[in-house]
N, C-alpha and C positions, 0 to 999 in steps of 0.2 A: 518561673515555672518551677519547683513546684512539687517535685515528688515527695510523697509522705515518707519521712524516715524518723528514726529514733522513736519511734513509737513502738457484745453482751451488755448490754445495757446494765445500769445499776438497778437496784431493786425498785419495785413499784412504789414503795414508800418514798424513795428519793424523788421520783418523778412527781408524785403528788405534792410533796413539799415544795418543789420548784414551781409548780404551776397553780397552786391553790389560789393565790391572789388575796387581796384584802379590799377594803372599801376605798382605799386611796393608795397612791404611789408610796413606796417605802424607801427608806435609806438603804444603801448597800450594806450587807452584813456578811461577815465571815464567821462561820460556826465550826469549831473543831469537831471531828467525827472520824468514822472508819475510813480506811484506805481502799481505793480500788486497785487491784493488782496484788501480786505476790512479791513480798520483799524479804523472803527468807534468804539467808546467806549474804545479806547486805550488811556491811560493817557499820555504816553510818546510821545515826539516829534518824528516824522517819517520823514526821508529823503530817497529819492529813486533815482535811476539812472541806467545806463547801462555801464558795462565794455565791450569794444570791443577790441579783440585781433586777431591776425592771427590764422587761423585754423592750418596752418603748419608753425611753426616758422623756419626761415632760409631756406625755400624752395621756389620754383618758384610760388607756388599758391598764388593768391590774395584773396582767400575766407576768410571771417571774421567769427568769432564766437562772438555772443552777449550774455552776461550774465547779467540777471537782478539782481540788488543789492538793498537791503533794510538796512538802518542804523537806529537802534533804539537808540535814545539818552538817556543817563542815567537820571533818575528822580532826583537823588541827586549826581551829579558828585563829585568824590573824586579827589582832586588835585593830578596830576601826574599819575592817573590811566590809564593803557593802555587799548585799546578796545579788545573785544573778537571777533574772527572770528569763526562763527558757520559752521560746516561741516556736511551736511545732509547725511543720509544713502542711502541704495539701494544695489548695484549701480543701477542707473535708477530712483532715487528718485528726490525730489525737496522740496523746503521749502517756497519760498517767497509768493506764491499764497495763502497759507492757514496760513501764519504766524500770521495774526491778531487774528485768533481763539486761537492760542497758547498763545498769549500775554494777551488775556482776561481771560484765564483759571488760576486756582490756581497755577499750576506749573510755569507759566510765571510770575505771580505777585511775587512769592517767590524767583525767581532766576534771571530773565533776566533784564538787563539794570537798575539796582538799583543804583550802583555807577560807573559802567563802561558802555560805549557804546557797543552795540552788533551789529555785522555786519553779514548779511545773504546774500548768493547768491546761485543761481542755478548753479550746475556744468555743464560744457559743455556737451550737448547732453541730459540733463535731465530737469525735471521741466518744466518751460516755457522759457528756454534758446532757442537760435536760432543758428543753426538748432536744431530741436527736433528729437532725434533718436527714434521715436515712431513707433510701428508696429500694432497699433490697439488693440482691446480687445483679447489678446492671453491668453490662459490658462497656465499661467506661475507663479511660485513663487520660493522661494529660493531652493526648492527641484527639480526644473527643469521644463521643459514642461510637462504638465499633460496628454498629449495625443500625438499620432503620428501626428495627424492633426495640433496641435499647433507647433510641431517641424518644419513641412513643412512650416507653415505660417512664422515662424521666419527666416527660411532659405531664403524664397522668399523676406522677408523684407530686409535682408542684400544685396541681389542682386539689389533690387530697389534703396536702398540708394546709393550703389556704382555707379549705372548707373546715378544717379542724380548729381554726382560729389563730394559727401561727402567722405572725406578721413578717413575711419574708423580706421586707425592706429593712429589717433591723439585724440582719446577719451579714455584716460586711466589715471591712477594715476599720472604718471610722468608729463603728460601735465597739469593736474589739479594743481599740485604743482607750475608750472610756472604761471598759472592763479592767484593763491593765492598771489604769490610774486608780480605779476603785479598789483593786486588790492591794496596790501599794499603800493606799491610805488606810484601809481597814486593818492591815497588818502593822501599821505604825512605822512604815519605812520612809525615812527622809530621802534616801538616795538608793538607786539600784543601777546595776548594769543590765543591758539587754543582750541576749544571745539568740539570734534568729537563724534557723536553718531552712533553706529552700523558700517556700512561700512565707515562712515565718520571717524572712528578711523583709518581705513586702510589708508585713505587719509592723516590724521594728521601724521601718522608714516612715510608716504612717504615724507612729508615735512621735518620731522626730519632727514630722510635718505639723501634726495637729495639736499635740500637747506633750512637749519634751520635759515637763516638770519632773524634777528629781532624777533625771537620767544622767549618770556620770560618764558612761562609755558604752559603745555598741560594737558587737561582733556580728558580722554578716557572713555566714557560711553558705556558699553557693547563692550569691545575691541575685534577686529579682527585683527590679526597680519599677516605679510607677509608670515611667515613660516607655518601658520595654513593651514590645508587641507579642501577645500570646499566640493568637492564631495566624496573624499576618506575618509570614516568615517562618511559622512553626514547622511546616513540612520540610523546608530547606534545612532547618536546624537539626532535624533528625538525620537527614542525609549527610550533613557536614560531620556530625559526631561519628557516624558509621565510617566515613572516609578516613577520619583520623585513626580510628582503630585499625583499619586495614593498612594504612600507611605504616603504622607501628609494626604490623605483622611483616610487611615487606622489608623493614629494616632489621628484623630479628631473624638470624640465620635459621634457627630451628623452625620457627613458625613459617617462614617463607618456603623452606624445603618441604614441609608437610602440607602446607596450603598455599600454593603459588599464585592462585587467582581467586581469592575470596570475593573480590568486588564483582568480577564477571559471573561467578556462581550466583551471587545474590541478585544481580541485575536480571539474570536469566529467569530466575524464579519469580521476580517481581513482574516482569513482562508477561509471563504466563498467567499469573493471577489477575493482572490488570485486564487481560482478555476475557476473564470470566472465572467463576468459582471452580475449584477442583474438589471432587469427592474422593476420599481415600479412607478405606476401612470404616465406612459408614459415617465419617466426619466430613463436614463441608468446610473448606478453607478458602478465605477471601483475601483480596488485596487489603481491605480494612484491617483484618486480623494480623497480617504480616506487618503493616505499618505500625499498629499498636504494639506488637511484639518488639519491633526494633526500637521504639521509643523507650520502653522499659528496659530492654537489654543494654542499651547504651548508657542508661542511668546507673545500672548495677555493675559493680566491680566484677563479681563472678561471671555474670552473663556476658559482659563485655570481653572478658578474657577468653571466653569460650566461643565468641561469635565467629571467628574463621572456621572452627570445627562445625559449628551449627550451620553456617552457610554451605559447607560441603555436604552435609546431610540433606539439606534442602535440595541441592542440585542433584543428589542421588535419588531424589523422589520421596524422602522421608520428611513429612511436614509435621510430625507429631509434636515437635517442640512448640508449635503454635497453640496447642490445646490449653495451656495455662493462661493465655491471654483472654479466653472467653469470659472469665469471671471478673475481669476488670481489675482495678488497683485497690479495692477495698476501701474506697472513700465513703464518707457520709455524703452521698451524691448531691442532695439538694443544697447542702452547705457549700459544696464545690461551686454550684451554679449561682447561688446568691452572691458570692464574691465575683465570679467571672462576669455575670450579667450586669453588675453594678459598677465595677471598677476596672474592667479590662475590655470586654467586647464592644461597649458603646463607642470606644475611641479607635476602633479598627475597621478596616474595609473588607467586607466579605468578598468583593470582586478581586481585590488585590491578593487576598489569601488564595483564591482559586488560581489566579494567574501565576503567582509565584510557585505554586505546587507543580507546575508543568516543567520545572527545570530539568529533572532527570527521573528515571524510573523509581528510585527510592522515595523521592519527595512526592511523586504522583500517588504512591500508595496511601498517603495520609490525607489526600485532598478531601475526600468525602467526609471523613471523621471530623476534621477541623471545621468543615462547612456545617456539620450538624450542630456544632456549638452555637452558631448564630440562630439556627432553627429552634433549638430548645430554649434559648434565652427569651424568645418571643413569648413564652408561656410563663415566665417567672416575673411576678409583680414586685420588682425590687425598688421601685421608685425612680425618679428622674436622675440621670447620671450627673455628677458634679465634675466639671472640667478640671478642677484642681486635682482630682485623683489621677490624671494622666500627666501631670506636670512634674518635672525633675525636682528632686529634693537637694537642698544644700544645708549644711549645718557646721557650726564650730565644734560640736561634740566629737571627741576622739572616736574614730570609727575604723575598725579593721575589716577590710574586704578580703575574703579568701575564696578564690574561684578554682574549680577543677578544669584542667585542660580539656577533658573529654566530658561534655555535658550537653545533651540534646534539648534540655529545658532551660537551663540557666547558663548559657555559654559565657566564656570569659570576657567576650566583648562587652557584655552588659556591665560588668564590674569596671572594666577599663574606662568606659564612657562616663561612669558615675563618680569615680573616686576624685577626679579633679575638682569637683564642686565642694569637697570637704577639706577645708584648710588644714585640719589635723587628721586627715584620712590616710590610711596606708593600705597597700594592695600587695597580695602575693598570689600569683597564679601557680597552682601546684601541678607540676608536670606529671604526665603518665598516671593520672588518677581520675576518678569519676565522681559524680555528684555526691555531696555530703562529705567534704574532705575531713571534717573533724572525726568522723567515724573510721575512715580508712587510712589516715595518715598520722603516724606518731609525731612527725615533724610539725604538722599543722596543729596538733594538740599542744606541742611545746610552744609554738608561737602564740597560741591563744592564751596559755598560762602566763607567758611573759607580758603580753599586752594587758591582760587584766591586772597584773601586779603593778604595772606602770604604763597607763595608756599614752603617756607623753613621750616615751622612749621609742626609738626606732626598733622595729621587730628584727630579730636575728633569723635570717633565712639560710644560714650556713648548713643547717641540717637537711636541706633538700638534697644535698649530695652526701652519700651515695643512695639514700633511700629511694629517691625518685628518678634515678638515672635511666631506668628502662621500664617498659610495660611488660609485665610477666604474663604470658599466655598459658591457658589451659589447652594442651595439645591432645588430650585424650578423646 
């Protein structure tokens, strides 16, 4: 799972170029061209272009998919260094349009394109690729549609895209693997490293499973594996992450003095909303909205650090912090569902999801939203599921697993369970941090740099102390 991190459609001309089609299927082609996004103030040389491939490989359709590509050239190239292909999260995320901002940030300067070129692209259906599988501003995040109206909007979107001719069965991990290999080949790259973040790790593992040609090493930041369950156990994962945050508050003298009972505060509000919606200042607040808010808050470092204070505001009757959850997570929503409905939900139990959600008030908040995932998937014609998509992956490729201690979507247990199947796999669970550790941890970035320099050497985790000795709360 999954949160979109590190990350307006391109021009109509770009879309027309992508979808024009010809009399027969065409070979993949990379064409240099203008960049999406603002790269002012970035020291590295930037090269951009578009990868165009068939939407349906080997079929009669002549529709094309256009994927925007950005290549960030190394500032101090190392002889013989292979490039890194970055795989963004979501599903339904993107990266190229906002990449310049990441490159200008501290995390970008400490990690990206120092002695290796880094290659970014928006996966088919997401970001500013063409076609974009977008449904508008739907109230959706990783916990599912946050209202019945949002679910109906997402169902109508699937019907609209299908009527427009989009083959929704071709927007999934296995197809993205083929896009990655086509990108590698069209750029003339014999070897690459893969760097996946969040659901991008699921894509990286699909490459390892389906076609690892040319892959030298893999970095998985906040790993999500094929055998992990998205909806089944999802409500409990939110609750578990919130409990870890509140446990850290109890262990912190200043936080505990200021907010001595955040768990009870939040449970009280949860029970109230589970009994029915609350109207406040003309706004309606629901259990679904609070559940979705908690998923995103536990994902995010700033929101997690503020969660005890937020719980106190909720208990005092101020629910306004929930307003931001109404717009959802900014996904390309239909691309989110083409993945989930093909490679996640078919292998999970709707009844088990409902049953597990009854564990405590916080998990109960997300019961209905997770259940709506199954409902919406019934409307998405993604093709028959392949059981191989739910099977664990093993590989001799050197692979670094980096998991955050606090993560409601990609909990560290997922990485712990997977690393043993990788003879040259290494694992570091970064304490007192949240989803997307390469962004929030200088120590994690140092480990990644060391691993990419020599994937066979043991990673040096000594930098975890003192950087990650405590979780720093926002007490304002």
